[in-house]
C-alpha positions in Angstrom: 86.4 27.8 95.3 87.6 29.0 98.7 91.1 28.1 100.0 92.0 27.8 103.6 95.2 27.4 105.6 95.9 23.8 106.5 96.3 24.2 110.3 99.4 25.9 111.5 101.1 25.8 108.1 101.5 28.0 105.0 99.8 25.5 102.8 96.4 26.5 101.3 93.9 23.8 100.4 90.6 24.0 98.6 87.6 23.7 101.0 86.5 20.7 98.9 89.0 18.0 98.0 88.7 14.7 96.1 89.1 11.3 97.7 90.3 8.6 95.4 89.0 5.7 97.5 86.7 4.8 94.6 89.7 4.3 92.3 90.8 0.8 91.4 88.2 -1.5 93.0 90.9 -4.0 93.8 88.9 -6.1 96.3 85.3 -6.7 97.4 85.3 -3.9 100.0 86.6 -1.2 97.7 84.6 -2.4 94.7 81.6 -1.5 96.9 83.0 2.0 97.0 83.7 2.1 93.2 86.1 0.8 90.6 87.1 3.9 88.6 89.8 3.4 86.1 92.5 5.8 84.9 90.5 7.2 81.9 87.4 8.0 83.9 89.6 9.1 86.8 91.3 11.6 84.6 88.0 13.1 83.7 87.0 13.4 87.3 90.4 15.0 88.1 89.9 17.5 85.3 86.4 18.3 86.6 87.8 18.9 90.0 90.6 21.1 88.7 88.1 23.2 86.6 86.1 23.7 89.8 89.2 24.9 91.7 89.8 21.7 93.8 93.6 21.4 94.4 93.8 18.5 96.9 93.5 14.8 96.0 93.6 12.2 98.8 94.3 8.5 98.6 96.0 5.8 100.8 98.4 3.0 100.1 95.8 0.4 101.4 93.0 1.5 99.1 92.5 -1.5 96.8 95.9 -2.8 98.0 97.8 0.0 96.2 95.8 0.0 93.0 94.0 3.3 93.9 97.4 5.0 94.1 98.4 3.6 90.7 95.1 4.7 89.1 95.4 8.2 90.7 99.0 8.5 89.5 97.9 7.8 85.9 95.0 10.1 86.2 97.1 13.1 87.3 99.9 12.5 84.8 100.8 15.9 83.2 98.9 17.8 85.8 101.2 17.5 88.9 102.0 21.2 89.0 98.3 22.0 89.4 97.5 19.9 92.4 98.4 18.6 95.8 98.6 14.8 96.7 97.8 13.4 100.1 98.4 9.7 100.9 98.8 7.6 104.0 100.4 4.6 105.6 100.2 2.5 108.9 97.6 -0.2 108.0 98.8 -3.6 106.7 99.9 -3.7 103.1 101.7 -7.1 102.7 102.0 -10.3 104.7 105.3 -9.7 106.4 105.7 -8.8 110.1 107.0 -5.4 109.3 104.4 -4.6 106.6 102.2 -2.7 109.1 102.5 0.0 111.6 104.3 3.3 112.0 107.9 2.1 112.5 110.8 3.7 110.7 111.1 0.6 108.5 107.4 0.6 107.4 107.2 4.3 106.9 110.2 4.5 104.7 109.2 1.5 102.7 105.6 2.9 102.4 106.8 6.3 101.2 108.9 4.8 98.5 106.1 2.5 97.4 103.6 5.3 97.3 105.9 7.6 95.3 106.5 4.8 92.8 102.8 3.9 92.4 101.8 7.6 92.1 104.6 8.4 89.7 105.6 11.5 91.6 108.8 12.7 93.3 107.2 14.0 96.6 104.1 13.7 98.6 102.5 17.0 99.7 100.6 15.7 102.8 101.6 12.4 104.4 99.3 10.9 107.0 99.7 8.2 109.6 96.5 6.4 108.8 96.0 5.3 112.4 97.9 5.2 115.8 100.4 2.4 116.2 100.7 1.8 119.9 103.6 -0.7 119.4 106.0 1.8 118.0 107.6 4.7 120.0 106.1 8.0 119.0 109.5 9.6 118.7 110.6 6.9 116.3 107.6 7.7 114.0 108.0 11.5 114.2 111.8 11.5 113.8 111.3 9.3 110.6 108.7 11.7 109.3 110.9 14.7 110.0 113.8 13.1 108.2 111.6 12.5 105.2 110.5 16.1 105.2 114.1 17.3 105.3 114.9 14.9 102.5 112.1 16.4 100.3 110.2 13.2 100.0 107.2 14.7 101.9 106.2 18.3 102.5 103.7 18.2 105.4 102.7 15.5 107.9 99.3 14.7 109.3 97.5 12.0 111.2 94.2 10.2 110.9 91.9 8.4 113.4 94.0 9.4 116.4 92.6 9.9 119.9 93.1 13.3 121.5 96.0 12.1 123.7 97.7 10.4 120.7 97.7 13.7 118.9 98.6 15.9 121.8 101.5 13.7 122.9 102.8 13.7 119.3 102.6 17.5 119.1 104.5 17.7 122.4 107.3 15.4 121.2 107.6 17.4 117.9 107.9 20.6 119.9 110.5 19.1 122.3 112.8 18.1 119.5 112.0 20.8 116.9 110.7 18.2 114.4 107.9 18.6 111.8 104.5 18.6 113.6 101.2 17.3 112.4 99.5 20.2 110.7 96.2 18.4 110.1 94.1 15.5 111.3 91.9 13.5 108.9 88.8 12.6 110.8 85.4 11.1 110.4 82.8 13.9 110.9 79.3 14.3 109.7 75.8 15.4 110.7 75.2 11.9 112.0 78.6 11.5 113.5 79.6 14.4 115.7 81.9 12.7 118.2 84.8 14.6 116.6 83.5 17.7 118.4 84.0 16.2 121.9 87.8 16.2 122.1 89.5 16.4 118.7 87.9 19.6 117.6 88.8 21.5 120.8 92.3 20.1 120.5 92.5 21.3 116.9 91.4 24.8 117.9 93.9 25.0 120.8 96.9 23.6 118.8 96.0 25.0 115.4 95.6 21.6 113.8 93.4 21.7 110.6 90.8 19.1 109.9 90.3 17.1 106.6 86.9 15.5 106.9 86.4 12.0 105.5 83.0 10.4 105.0 81.1 13.7 105.2 77.8 11.9 104.3 77.9 9.7 107.3 79.2 6.5 105.7 76.7 6.9 102.8 73.6 7.5 104.9 73.1 11.2 103.9 72.8 10.7 100.2 69.1 11.5 100.3 68.1 7.9 99.4 67.4 6.9 103.0 64.7 8.7 105.0 61.6 8.0 107.1 59.4 5.6 105.1 62.2 4.8 102.6 64.7 2.4 104.2 68.0 1.3 102.9 67.7 0.4 99.1 68.6 -3.1 98.1 71.4 -1.9 95.8 73.0 0.3 98.5 76.8 -0.3 99.1 76.0 0.0 102.8 74.9 -3.6 102.7 78.6 -4.5 102.1 80.3 -1.7 104.0 78.0 -0.9 107.0 79.7 -3.4 109.4 83.0 -1.6 108.9 81.7 1.8 109.9 79.7 3.5 112.7 76.3 2.1 113.6 73.5 4.7 113.6 70.0 4.2 115.0 67.3 4.5 112.3 65.2 7.0 114.3 68.2 9.3 114.8 69.0 9.2 111.1 65.4 9.9 110.2 65.3 12.9 112.6 68.4 14.4 111.0 67.2 13.8 107.5 63.8 15.3 108.4 65.6 18.5 109.4 67.7 18.5 106.2 64.5 18.0 104.1 63.0 21.2 105.6 66.1 23.2 104.6 66.2 21.5 101.2 62.6 22.8 100.6 63.8 26.3 101.6 67.0 26.3 99.5 66.4 24.0 96.6 69.6 22.2 97.6 70.0 18.4 97.9 70.5 16.4 101.1 74.3 15.8 100.4 74.9 19.5 99.5 73.3 20.6 102.8 75.2 18.0 104.8 78.5 19.1 103.2 77.8 22.8 103.5 77.1 22.3 107.3 80.6 20.9 107.7 82.2 23.9 105.9 80.8 26.1 108.7 82.4 24.1 111.5 85.6 25.2 113.4 89.0 23.8 112.3 87.6 22.3 109.0 90.1 23.1 106.3 88.6 20.8 103.6 85.9 18.2 103.1 86.9 15.2 101.1 84.4 14.2 98.5 84.1 10.8 96.9 82.4 10.3 93.6 81.9 7.3 91.3 80.8 9.4 88.2 80.9 12.9 86.8 77.3 13.7 87.7 77.7 12.7 91.3 80.9 14.8 91.5 79.1 17.8 89.9 76.4 17.7 92.5 78.8 17.4 95.4 81.0 20.2 94.2 78.0 22.5 94.2 77.9 22.2 98.0 80.6 25.0 98.2 79.0 27.8 96.1 76.5 28.9 98.8 76.1 29.0 102.6 73.5 27.9 105.1 72.0 30.7 107.2 72.8 30.9 110.9 69.2 29.8 111.6 69.6 26.8 109.3 72.9 25.7 110.9 71.2 26.0 114.4 68.3 23.8 113.2 70.7 21.1 112.0 72.8 21.4 115.2 69.7 20.8 117.3 68.4 17.8 115.2 71.8 16.0 115.2 72.7 16.7 118.8 73.3 13.6 121.1 74.3 13.2 124.7 78.1 12.8 124.7 79.9 10.1 126.6 81.6 10.8 129.9 83.4 13.1 130.7 82.0 15.3 127.9 78.4 15.3 129.2 79.7 16.5 132.5 81.8 19.2 130.9 78.8 20.3 128.8 76.7 20.7 132.0 79.4 22.9 133.5 79.5 25.2 130.5 75.7 25.3 130.3 75.5 26.3 134.0 78.4 28.7 133.8 78.2 30.4 130.4 81.0 32.7 129.3 80.2 36.4 129.6 79.0 38.0 126.3 
């Protein structure tokens, strides 16, 4: 397993990490992801550790806190071998202050996550989304205080716009507070909008990327391709409306290109899709989900080889789309005025 620096920090994370969103199955939406219990979860954790995975990601809202509880039981006795990442911001509770990135909600959320996970500190703590109702300096000062108190080690964000992240970094620099070292972002061969603004920002500001949903919201499992539409038992029938919409023809075009490389390499569609991400700028780690040991074994095998330059170029071409304004205009400028070699 390869280990990479997490953005502008000294922390090293495995290029593949494990997402515990399948743990718990506490409501209908998350049951569609999975309902892994503590015993099976412990086996998956051991399988990851044996493969060299050192980062395990969860969130307080996954199964209404149950995913954190199950993960906590699964990692019991193994804490010194792994890093834990969790998140807050989204609603967890019915009260007016049970949502957002306020000082009140962050502190309550950190204490709740520590209790559910059964640990004394969180290695990477994310703001799960941007809260426009709370001053950014209130959020960042609170996170900095928690870092200084030893409750969390590093801070990160998720699902921010470029200006959200850039403004946050500027405020951290102004006051000397802890800065976001990573952004957890949706990125896949069928979802490349991350490249338009957030990736260039990450390169410029040395913010690492933790990729979530690397298989395009479950569309790059190899079960969906031209002539083989979405299977009846697919979890996408439950979860698709909560994720990005993708035109069938675009998906088929990308999978056609993956199938060509699969025939060349003997690798699966998911392995190729994950390996492509590992070649992308700013990517520190790709978060894998798995509902059983065989699925996890297959996904972990995505990191023990590399696509060729030609194969990466073929996948780039097949998955390319015209970006929205102003990015299509900026692309035209770069194409007409290439940098000197």
